[in-house]
VOVEX-590059 format. One line per field, with one value per residue: residue in one letter; residue number from 1; x, y negated, z of N, C-alpha, C in turn. Coordinates in pm, whole numbers. Layout:
code	(A,...)
pos	(NUM,...)
n.xx	(X,...)
n.yy	(Y,...)
n.zz	(Z,...)
ca.xx	(X,...)
ca.yy	(Y,...)
ca.zz	(Z,...)
c.xx	(X,...)
c.yy	(Y,...)
c.zz	(Z,...)
end
This chain:
code	(M,P,S,F,T,V,F,K,G,S,N,D,G,S,I,Q,K,S,S,T,T,R,P,D,L,K,D,D,Q,V,F,L,R,V,T,S,S,G,L,C,G,T,D,L,H,Y,R,H,A,D,M,A,L,G,H,E,G,C,G,V,V,E,S,V,G,P,T,V,K,H,L,K,A,G,D,R,V,G,W,G,Y,Q,H,D,S,C,G,R,C,D,Q,C,L,K,G,M,E,T,Y,C,A,E,R,A,M,Y,G,Y,A,D,L,D,Q,G,S,F,A,S,H,A,V,W,R,E,A,F,L,F,K,I,P,D,D,M,S,D,V,D,A,A,P,L,M,C,G,G,A,T,V,F,G,A,L,A,I,Y,G,V,Q,P,T,D,T,V,G,V,I,G,V,G,G,L,G,H,L,A,I,Q,F,A,A,K,M,G,C,D,V,V,V,F,S,G,T,D,S,K,K,E,E,A,M,K,L,G,A,T,H,F,Y,A,T,K,G,A,K,E,I,K,S,E,K,K,I,D,H,L,L,V,T,T,S,A,Q,P,D,W,S,L,Y,F,P,V,L,A,P,S,A,T,I,Y,P,L,S,V,A,D,G,D,L,T,V,P,Y,M,P,L,I,S,N,G,L,R,I,Q,G,S,V,V,A,P,R,G,I,H,K,K,M,L,E,F,A,A,R,H,N,I,K,P,I,V,M,K,Y,P,M,T,V,E,G,I,E,E,A,M,K,T,L,D,E,G,G,M,R,Y,R,G,V,L,V,P,E,Q,Q,S)
pos	(1,2,3,4,5,6,7,8,9,10,11,12,13,14,15,16,17,18,19,20,21,22,23,24,25,26,27,28,29,30,31,32,33,34,35,36,37,38,39,40,41,42,43,44,45,46,47,48,49,50,51,52,53,54,55,56,57,58,59,60,61,62,63,64,65,66,67,68,69,70,71,72,73,74,75,76,77,78,79,80,81,82,83,84,85,86,87,88,89,90,91,92,93,94,95,96,97,98,99,100,101,102,103,104,105,106,107,108,109,110,111,112,113,114,115,116,117,118,119,120,121,122,123,124,125,126,127,128,129,130,131,132,133,134,135,136,137,138,139,140,141,142,143,144,145,146,147,148,149,150,151,152,153,154,155,156,157,158,159,160,161,162,163,164,165,166,167,168,169,170,171,172,173,174,175,176,177,178,179,180,181,182,183,184,185,186,187,188,189,190,191,192,193,194,195,196,197,198,199,200,201,202,203,204,205,206,207,208,209,210,211,212,213,214,215,216,217,218,219,220,221,222,223,224,225,226,227,228,229,230,231,232,233,234,235,236,237,238,239,240,241,242,243,244,245,246,247,248,249,250,251,252,253,254,255,256,257,258,259,260,261,262,263,264,265,266,267,268,269,270,271,272,273,274,275,276,277,278,279,280,281,282,283,284,285,286,287,288,289,290,291,292,293,294,295,296,297,298,299,300,301,302,303,304,305,306,307,308,309,310,311,312,313,314,315,316,317,318,319,320,321,322,323,324,325,326,327,328,329,330,331,332,333,334)
n.xx	(-1202,-920,-918,-879,-800,-965,-995,-1268,-1474,-1771,-2123,-2147,-1892,-1716,-1446,-1444,-1358,-1314,-1365,-1251,-1284,-1015,-976,-936,-639,-621,-517,-303,-302,-193,-121,-67,103,30,255,287,103,28,-149,-384,-527,-749,-848,-993,-1219,-1355,-1421,-1679,-1796,-1904,-1663,-1341,-1061,-782,-498,-232,-18,216,377,455,502,312,191,128,-63,-147,-44,144,450,680,704,765,725,808,905,916,662,469,163,-85,-326,-456,-591,-639,-684,-810,-619,-618,-712,-652,-539,-429,-246,-63,63,-73,-261,-402,-608,-780,-1095,-1208,-1081,-985,-1024,-932,-1193,-1387,-1375,-1299,-1381,-1360,-1100,-802,-540,-541,-524,-467,-384,-388,-518,-395,-350,-59,30,-17,141,436,780,964,1246,1559,1703,1515,1286,979,807,891,839,561,403,484,345,103,96,365,373,180,276,525,442,316,538,703,562,471,669,853,1153,1503,1597,1382,1156,987,689,546,254,176,294,271,138,154,296,551,682,680,853,1100,1129,1124,1344,1558,1546,1671,1552,1474,1304,1020,847,525,352,120,220,540,613,690,911,1191,1207,1114,1319,1531,1444,1483,1389,1436,1342,1107,781,559,212,-24,-253,-121,-101,23,271,610,795,1119,1158,998,731,735,601,334,250,-32,-98,-267,-589,-780,-880,-641,-581,-612,-543,-310,-122,-126,16,284,340,511,496,305,305,223,-42,-102,-352,-348,-455,-752,-1068,-1393,-1650,-1619,-1339,-1223,-1088,-911,-1013,-913,-630,-549,-581,-440,-178,-123,-155,-182,-399,-353,-497,-429,-393,-292,32,87,185,448,573,540,709,958,955,990,1248,1390,1348,1478,1740,1806,1765,1515,1271,963,842,729,459,402,151,-37,-174,-465,-809,-825,-579,-603,-822,-715,-504,-648,-792,-586,-487,-718,-749,-535,-287,-94,238,442,303,89,156,51,120,146,82,292,507,512)
n.yy	(-2932,-2797,-2679,-2411,-2260,-1986,-1713,-1560,-1269,-1205,-1152,-1124,-1064,-1267,-1483,-1678,-1991,-2094,-2259,-2210,-2240,-2302,-2128,-2205,-2077,-1772,-1543,-1305,-1416,-1532,-1804,-1849,-1952,-1855,-1705,-1524,-1267,-934,-762,-516,-203,-153,-404,-462,-312,-457,-702,-767,-819,-1036,-1164,-1251,-1192,-964,-797,-743,-909,-1183,-1428,-1744,-1814,-2058,-2148,-2023,-1808,-1807,-1571,-1463,-1303,-1234,-1363,-1672,-2013,-2053,-1796,-1525,-1312,-1013,-842,-578,-334,-266,-431,-424,-225,-6,51,226,487,841,857,600,594,788,679,678,490,424,599,545,529,282,120,-171,-245,-355,-489,-399,-539,-861,-1036,-1293,-1350,-1315,-1216,-1346,-1649,-1972,-1984,-1784,-1600,-1374,-1092,-1075,-820,-671,-765,-780,-832,-962,-830,-1006,-1007,-959,-1070,-1265,-1215,-964,-823,-829,-633,-404,-394,-260,-82,18,104,302,513,565,637,886,1037,1016,1097,1360,1554,1570,1677,1604,1799,1879,1905,1651,1573,1327,1199,981,662,386,116,237,471,396,297,519,693,564,558,837,929,787,901,1132,1335,1559,1427,1467,1350,1292,1182,1033,986,958,696,565,696,632,418,541,725,553,448,657,914,1263,1448,1441,1459,1451,1456,1435,1599,1837,2191,2341,2298,2322,2327,2279,2278,2384,2230,2085,1885,1700,1395,1218,951,832,699,848,1189,1453,1706,1990,2245,2221,2154,2322,2566,2480,2428,2492,2777,2711,2440,2087,1871,1531,1314,986,753,547,678,744,994,1358,1557,1809,2124,2417,2716,2985,2979,2793,2914,3155,3081,2941,2665,2313,2037,1711,1447,1095,776,430,363,398,152,198,357,189,-27,105,165,-88,-146,65,17,-230,-156,20,-124,-114,-216,-356,-357,-642,-857,-1193,-1425,-1731,-1847,-1904,-1952,-1891,-1762,-1536,-1406,-1351,-1179,-967,-881,-793,-579,-417,-343,-182,-292,-381,-414,-354,-412,-664,-992,-1259,-1602,-1913,-2219,-2409,-2247,-2074)
n.zz	(1425,1248,905,662,344,192,-39,-174,-246,-444,-521,-801,-868,-924,-825,-536,-407,-80,238,571,922,1139,1431,1784,1911,2084,2343,2196,1942,1622,1414,1078,777,456,233,30,-144,-204,-465,-447,-553,-394,-343,-571,-530,-344,-451,-510,-273,-8,127,262,60,8,148,164,296,342,543,708,1045,1211,1448,1782,2003,2361,2487,2321,2268,2119,1878,1705,1595,1255,1208,976,869,806,714,703,608,843,1129,1399,1700,1960,2154,2369,2334,2259,2002,1962,2175,2107,1892,1651,1560,1336,1309,1510,1671,1702,1524,1338,1015,684,492,662,895,1042,832,749,711,516,284,43,50,205,466,769,1054,1282,1503,1706,1766,1541,1342,1138,1149,881,718,711,470,276,37,52,-161,-249,-18,22,-141,-10,224,213,-16,-9,259,257,87,206,461,419,344,567,797,774,765,548,404,329,160,15,-267,-419,-574,-786,-898,-1140,-1238,-1109,-915,-656,-718,-833,-615,-444,-580,-544,-260,-194,-339,-220,27,-19,-158,-432,-704,-885,-1154,-1283,-1559,-1790,-2056,-2231,-2201,-1968,-1885,-1893,-1714,-1479,-1432,-1382,-1143,-972,-1022,-1080,-1257,-1527,-1657,-1924,-1934,-2081,-2280,-2237,-2188,-2003,-1744,-1753,-1516,-1383,-1118,-820,-653,-336,-198,-306,-427,-497,-684,-856,-946,-1076,-1063,-1084,-1341,-1201,-1278,-1416,-1223,-993,-1058,-1043,-785,-481,-256,36,-11,10,-69,-126,-146,-227,-330,-363,-434,-570,-508,-489,-382,-573,-591,-714,-564,-493,-564,-377,-120,-154,-188,35,41,128,178,251,406,419,544,538,684,1040,1293,1399,1205,988,1055,1044,774,650,742,627,353,323,389,184,-41,-170,-388,-503,-841,-989,-1100,-1112,-998,-976,-664,-700,-801,-1075,-1113,-944,-1063,-1315,-1245,-1131,-1355,-1520,-1365,-1349,-1613,-1654,-1710,-1533,-1424,-1176,-962,-871,-752,-564,-531,-356,-534,-527,-489,-703)
ca.xx	(-1105,-865,-966,-787,-864,-964,-1057,-1363,-1550,-1911,-2210,-2120,-1750,-1631,-1370,-1493,-1270,-1395,-1292,-1289,-1230,-916,-1018,-831,-572,-633,-442,-182,-329,-89,-165,45,85,53,357,269,8,16,-282,-398,-648,-860,-907,-1093,-1342,-1424,-1442,-1824,-1841,-1890,-1558,-1208,-992,-638,-451,-87,19,336,362,543,430,303,164,100,-152,-82,22,240,579,796,706,769,709,917,931,849,594,376,56,-142,-465,-515,-580,-659,-731,-848,-498,-635,-752,-542,-473,-346,-137,41,119,-149,-375,-479,-723,-857,-1238,-1242,-986,-1033,-959,-972,-1323,-1481,-1360,-1230,-1417,-1330,-955,-743,-411,-567,-559,-357,-343,-463,-499,-387,-288,85,53,-30,227,568,885,1022,1392,1617,1750,1402,1203,836,745,922,782,414,347,520,258,4,145,485,341,99,358,627,376,298,669,768,483,434,780,931,1296,1585,1619,1255,1123,866,626,469,164,146,397,199,164,200,391,687,742,700,973,1217,1142,1159,1481,1652,1545,1753,1471,1456,1176,964,743,428,281,47,307,682,640,751,1015,1320,1196,1104,1451,1612,1396,1532,1336,1532,1274,990,697,440,107,-140,-269,-43,-174,95,392,720,883,1237,1154,870,704,702,508,282,182,-125,-110,-363,-727,-851,-833,-560,-623,-540,-492,-172,-31,-117,123,419,354,576,412,292,319,120,-92,-142,-428,-314,-531,-893,-1155,-1526,-1683,-1559,-1214,-1253,-965,-929,-1025,-825,-488,-523,-563,-343,-43,-107,-141,-252,-436,-336,-542,-334,-418,-171,114,75,283,585,624,544,832,1070,949,1053,1391,1444,1347,1584,1870,1832,1733,1395,1190,858,846,612,415,356,37,-64,-282,-578,-920,-788,-470,-654,-905,-627,-433,-743,-823,-469,-485,-835,-730,-419,-170,-3,368,351,228,66,183,-2,200,95,125,419,613,511)
ca.yy	(-2824,-2790,-2569,-2365,-2203,-1843,-1676,-1455,-1203,-1249,-1050,-1103,-1030,-1385,-1524,-1804,-2063,-2136,-2308,-2153,-2321,-2236,-2129,-2220,-1949,-1711,-1420,-1292,-1456,-1608,-1879,-1849,-2002,-1744,-1733,-1430,-1159,-832,-725,-371,-151,-165,-538,-457,-253,-554,-832,-791,-841,-1172,-1154,-1295,-1082,-950,-732,-722,-1048,-1232,-1569,-1807,-1849,-2201,-2166,-1895,-1809,-1815,-1449,-1416,-1285,-1203,-1445,-1817,-2089,-2035,-1654,-1466,-1190,-953,-761,-488,-292,-256,-556,-408,-95,-19,57,313,624,934,824,482,623,870,607,703,401,416,688,502,515,140,48,-280,-229,-442,-458,-362,-629,-987,-1063,-1433,-1361,-1231,-1265,-1440,-1761,-2064,-1953,-1674,-1578,-1231,-1053,-1048,-675,-608,-835,-718,-922,-927,-832,-1130,-996,-921,-1186,-1249,-1156,-821,-760,-822,-504,-297,-399,-153,18,82,173,420,624,598,706,1028,1103,1013,1155,1501,1649,1582,1691,1562,1913,1911,1848,1570,1539,1203,1186,843,560,260,38,327,570,347,286,655,746,504,603,978,945,738,996,1245,1439,1567,1363,1509,1254,1332,1068,1073,986,932,551,517,790,565,340,635,782,447,431,766,1045,1361,1515,1367,1538,1387,1556,1416,1705,1956,2308,2385,2224,2414,2253,2350,2276,2399,2109,2106,1779,1636,1269,1180,806,785,697,961,1319,1526,1837,2075,2366,2193,2130,2432,2662,2431,2404,2597,2827,2620,2301,1996,1772,1408,1217,859,640,547,717,787,1132,1466,1618,1947,2196,2563,2775,3099,2941,2718,3003,3261,3026,2869,2522,2221,1903,1624,1308,1003,635,350,405,327,44,246,400,68,-98,181,152,-214,-133,157,-52,-331,-87,88,-217,-70,-333,-335,-429,-727,-963,-1300,-1506,-1837,-1824,-1988,-1873,-1842,-1667,-1412,-1338,-1297,-1064,-856,-832,-716,-454,-336,-293,-94,-360,-430,-347,-249,-467,-807,-1070,-1396,-1695,-2049,-2285,-2477,-2147,-2000)
ca.zz	(1408,1112,823,559,227,163,-166,-140,-350,-455,-578,-944,-886,-945,-708,-482,-315,34,355,699,1032,1221,1572,1886,1927,2216,2366,2114,1804,1553,1296,984,640,363,133,-82,-121,-305,-513,-436,-616,-301,-357,-679,-475,-258,-514,-514,-135,42,228,222,-6,22,271,157,316,409,574,807,1167,1237,1591,1848,2118,2493,2534,2221,2336,2036,1757,1725,1471,1160,1179,860,909,711,772,606,602,977,1204,1543,1749,2101,2236,2486,2300,2234,1876,1985,2268,2042,1779,1528,1577,1211,1323,1626,1639,1704,1439,1254,886,574,434,767,1010,1013,692,718,699,413,236,-65,136,238,603,831,1197,1312,1630,1702,1775,1409,1248,1126,1104,751,726,662,333,190,4,78,-280,-246,102,22,-185,84,341,198,-110,45,384,227,37,305,569,384,342,699,906,756,766,425,431,215,70,-51,-398,-410,-701,-786,-1013,-1171,-1220,-1099,-795,-551,-769,-855,-482,-394,-643,-480,-121,-189,-390,-121,137,-59,-222,-577,-734,-1014,-1187,-1384,-1615,-1910,-2174,-2204,-2207,-1844,-1845,-1869,-1592,-1367,-1407,-1319,-1006,-890,-1058,-1132,-1368,-1574,-1746,-1981,-1915,-2168,-2379,-2202,-2140,-1884,-1713,-1728,-1427,-1334,-973,-755,-577,-195,-157,-427,-398,-603,-673,-956,-894,-1138,-1016,-1181,-1388,-1105,-1343,-1456,-1110,-896,-1089,-1017,-641,-403,-147,152,-52,58,-164,-57,-227,-163,-384,-327,-544,-530,-540,-411,-425,-611,-627,-728,-431,-467,-558,-254,-5,-181,-179,160,13,218,130,368,397,479,519,550,798,1168,1308,1419,1075,904,1089,989,629,613,768,527,224,324,391,57,-150,-241,-422,-603,-968,-970,-1189,-1023,-1039,-877,-567,-740,-852,-1208,-1099,-887,-1162,-1419,-1190,-1119,-1489,-1564,-1290,-1386,-1750,-1658,-1764,-1429,-1413,-1135,-850,-880,-631,-569,-453,-361,-656,-513,-492,-828)
c.xx	(-1051,-919,-859,-865,-855,-1033,-1139,-1419,-1693,-1991,-2177,-1973,-1660,-1563,-1414,-1390,-1354,-1305,-1342,-1221,-1129,-957,-903,-771,-587,-551,-319,-207,-217,-149,-46,4,122,152,350,167,13,-129,-288,-525,-770,-927,-1012,-1226,-1424,-1451,-1591,-1881,-1817,-1790,-1428,-1129,-843,-595,-304,-22,155,317,462,459,431,274,120,9,-76,-9,118,379,699,806,707,752,832,950,854,790,506,269,-9,-289,-533,-487,-585,-695,-753,-727,-505,-660,-629,-466,-381,-224,-28,94,52,-277,-456,-602,-804,-1003,-1282,-1149,-1057,-954,-1012,-1104,-1429,-1477,-1287,-1255,-1393,-1180,-905,-608,-423,-615,-439,-299,-425,-432,-502,-327,-139,112,46,41,366,668,944,1174,1450,1657,1642,1316,1056,767,771,854,632,360,383,422,142,58,266,456,262,185,464,566,358,432,728,694,474,551,853,1080,1378,1619,1494,1247,988,815,544,386,130,262,326,234,214,313,533,758,771,827,1097,1237,1188,1303,1584,1652,1627,1680,1493,1316,1133,844,656,351,218,134,451,713,710,867,1145,1317,1190,1240,1543,1572,1438,1476,1447,1475,1148,914,578,329,-12,-144,-195,-135,-108,218,500,825,999,1234,1012,851,665,597,465,201,98,-150,-201,-504,-810,-794,-751,-631,-546,-486,-349,-76,-19,-7,264,439,421,476,419,312,201,87,-143,-220,-416,-393,-678,-976,-1290,-1544,-1608,-1425,-1241,-1126,-995,-920,-921,-677,-452,-494,-454,-199,-22,-91,-222,-286,-438,-388,-444,-371,-285,-98,79,194,428,649,634,674,954,1073,1018,1205,1457,1453,1458,1722,1906,1794,1617,1304,1078,892,718,585,353,244,17,-181,-393,-690,-881,-677,-515,-736,-820,-553,-525,-779,-708,-463,-598,-819,-605,-292,-69,124,446,265,213,94,135,83,137,157,262,536,621,591)
c.yy	(-2823,-2669,-2527,-2291,-2051,-1821,-1550,-1388,-1256,-1139,-1020,-1073,-1148,-1423,-1663,-1863,-2121,-2187,-2236,-2231,-2240,-2242,-2167,-2083,-1899,-1583,-1415,-1327,-1547,-1676,-1890,-1905,-1890,-1787,-1638,-1325,-1061,-812,-573,-327,-161,-302,-543,-403,-356,-688,-866,-814,-986,-1171,-1209,-1175,-1080,-890,-695,-860,-1070,-1381,-1615,-1851,-2001,-2230,-2034,-1915,-1796,-1690,-1390,-1414,-1281,-1287,-1593,-1885,-2075,-1892,-1610,-1332,-1139,-876,-679,-459,-293,-383,-537,-262,-109,-18,155,459,711,898,703,516,710,806,635,619,382,505,659,482,370,57,-62,-277,-330,-396,-424,-455,-755,-1033,-1208,-1455,-1270,-1287,-1347,-1569,-1854,-2031,-1834,-1668,-1428,-1210,-1027,-898,-606,-688,-773,-822,-871,-932,-955,-1123,-947,-1044,-1158,-1182,-1006,-751,-738,-686,-386,-287,-301,-44,93,161,301,537,663,674,854,1102,1116,1090,1307,1592,1668,1581,1648,1674,1949,1848,1778,1540,1413,1199,1039,749,426,189,121,417,519,322,424,716,694,555,749,1001,900,823,1120,1356,1442,1515,1399,1421,1307,1208,1110,1086,959,783,498,605,720,488,431,694,679,427,545,903,1135,1440,1435,1454,1455,1491,1543,1524,1833,2068,2367,2297,2326,2341,2340,2363,2302,2283,2144,2007,1704,1513,1229,1030,747,788,810,1092,1390,1652,1939,2202,2347,2198,2247,2532,2612,2396,2523,2653,2733,2474,2218,1895,1652,1319,1079,739,656,582,759,936,1231,1508,1766,2016,2344,2631,2884,3062,2866,2813,3108,3212,2942,2719,2439,2093,1812,1484,1217,860,561,384,331,235,92,288,281,-10,-27,172,24,-207,-45,89,-156,-265,-30,3,-168,-190,-293,-408,-510,-816,-1070,-1382,-1616,-1801,-1927,-1897,-1810,-1738,-1533,-1335,-1279,-1173,-943,-796,-746,-581,-362,-274,-206,-159,-407,-346,-408,-296,-617,-875,-1214,-1485,-1834,-2126,-2352,-2379,-2075,-2072)
c.zz	(1266,1037,724,453,227,28,-142,-265,-351,-523,-723,-973,-913,-814,-665,-385,-203,145,479,810,1113,1367,1664,1911,2071,2221,2275,1967,1752,1431,1203,848,544,255,13,-43,-236,-345,-519,-508,-526,-311,-468,-627,-398,-325,-528,-374,-94,158,172,171,29,155,264,173,378,435,678,926,1185,1384,1650,1968,2249,2539,2430,2284,2242,1910,1794,1590,1384,1127,1055,900,794,785,662,628,737,1057,1354,1573,1898,2193,2352,2452,2274,2107,1893,2071,2207,1914,1647,1530,1449,1215,1449,1586,1636,1617,1359,1125,786,514,536,887,965,870,652,697,588,373,109,3,150,375,653,979,1223,1449,1611,1696,1640,1300,1251,1079,972,763,656,515,237,163,35,-40,-285,-128,90,-25,-94,199,333,107,-57,170,359,182,138,422,541,388,483,806,896,722,635,459,308,118,-9,-190,-387,-550,-685,-913,-1030,-1142,-1224,-971,-678,-600,-783,-722,-423,-451,-571,-338,-115,-235,-286,6,105,-130,-373,-606,-875,-1042,-1299,-1429,-1746,-2033,-2131,-2191,-2082,-1798,-1808,-1737,-1470,-1332,-1340,-1174,-914,-921,-1111,-1249,-1403,-1673,-1793,-1986,-2009,-2277,-2347,-2152,-2016,-1866,-1679,-1644,-1381,-1182,-924,-657,-433,-146,-283,-389,-518,-590,-780,-897,-953,-1087,-1125,-1232,-1304,-1167,-1393,-1338,-1013,-930,-1058,-869,-573,-301,-27,116,1,-51,-85,-154,-161,-216,-349,-450,-489,-562,-453,-470,-451,-659,-641,-592,-405,-468,-431,-138,-30,-173,-53,143,112,143,251,338,469,444,534,680,925,1189,1324,1288,980,929,1032,836,583,633,662,390,216,316,256,-64,-236,-262,-517,-732,-975,-1091,-1100,-1086,-935,-787,-591,-785,-985,-1199,-1045,-990,-1275,-1369,-1178,-1255,-1542,-1496,-1335,-1524,-1765,-1709,-1661,-1425,-1299,-1018,-871,-746,-655,-480,-462,-478,-643,-514,-626,-935)
end
């Protein structure tokens, strides 16, 4: 059987180049050649695990299984955090398969497959065609980062007349600004310093506030939806006073520990905290269409798909130097 390369984590956190055997394709499995992969903060969490890394993938279909209906060799596709679900439960049937009890997610299933690789095998049902006018490098970070922020905006009733707050201008935040702005929302951005103000305004922000050392935020707009895209918890005493009654808070990044918020302001203003994982497939598809229509693109730093390239990209991300999404590409494309 032919084999292909995957890049795995290890106990000491070093990246290991490994080979895995390509199985005979069955049912709706698709074999593809990886053309680009985004680097997500979640990948840092798994670099100490013995598993293939990466979940923001794009590639070209090379061959398909016997029941594949809609893809053919040469098609460009992408995939994200979720690989499978049962297809029968209430969550699957109503298009929210991301909450299926049998969901297969990155880090918990298919540990021999990843987007840090030369090739991969995935189900057709969880692959997304990339729009013709979108490059693979631009598409890769949308497969998780873009789907995560767009999902929160699209699923929970954000209206074009609403004011959306975004905490953090990073891998998630710089995409959230673009999506919310193109949806017609006023976008209020909160960042530690003014260093990213000019860029945030170019991306579509209407207001910008530097929060480091601030005792209060004098926002001209009350926030209807607050997207938290930083891994560190915000100082809630700064943000609760600028939330509109019935506002919703969306913690979108992964962090350890408990979420602790002021109790009385939460209930007295009817505030909500809405958990949200990456978008289900229906919303993911619309996200790609929306991004292509409105020319929404990630700001990327490219690295070669090698052990050294992956380790350099992870170091840059871990040290806070990524502007704003790392993308790994095979050496012949870099």
